[in-house]
N, C-alpha and C positions, 0 to 999 in steps of 0.2 A: 504494500500500500504506500502511496506517495505521502511524503511529509506534507503536512497542511500548507506550509508556506510555499513549498515547491509546487503544489497543485494550484495555489493562488496565482503564482507567477506563470504557470502554464496557461491558466485561464486568461490572464491578462495578455499574454502573447496572442492567444486566439482572438480575443476581443480587438486587439490592434490590427491583426491581419484582416478581420472582418469589418474593420472601420467602425466598430462599436465603441471605440475609445480613441484617444489622441496620444501623441508621443509624450506630451508634458505629463499627463495623468499616468501614463504607463511608467515613465522614468521615476516619477515621484513614488509610485507603489513599489517599484524594485528597490529604490534607495531606502525605503522604510523597513526593509527586512533585515534589520541589524541582528536579530536573534538567530536567524538562519545563517547568515554569513559569519557570525561569531563561532559557530559550530564547525565551520569548514576551514581548511588551510587559507591563509591570507591571500594567496594567489587568486582564489575564486572572486573575492571582492574587487581585486585590482582589474581582473579581466572584465568582469561585469561593468565596472565603472568606465573602462575604456570603450566598451561596446555601446554603453548608454550615451557617452559623450559623442560618439560618432553618429548615433541615431538622432540625437538632438541637433547636431550640426547639419545632418542631411535633411532634416525636416524643414530647414530654412530655405531649401532649394527644391526645384522640381527634380524628379527622378533622373531626367536626362542630363541635367547640368551638375549633378553632384557626383563626386568620385566614390561615395559610399552607396552601395545597394542596400536599401532598407530590407529587402527580402533576405539577402545574405547575412545582414546583422541579426535579424530575427532568428534565422536558422542557427547562427552561432550562439545566440542566447539560449535557444532550445537545447542545443548540444551541451552547453554549460550546465543547464538544469539537470539533464540526464546524468552527467558525470557527478554532479553534486548529490543526486539521489543515491547513486551507487556508493559514493564516499560515506554517506550517512548510514547506509545499510551495511 
């Protein structure tokens, strides 16, 4: 079973992909998961913050004019969550 915070972040990823949420709300939710990231090696928080920063920067531009692919960033965040779940289990 998924850790509740990990499930929350997976749900947030899906909401952003479905355009049921926006990048600002999404990033705020991710950054609020201190309890989750404190249980993981520090590198997880560093990588997440790097990806979130790129996601925020990319949201300021249209997909074509930005060097960051939002879909690639979201895929990398999903991969990070999968690895975090394995680490916690």
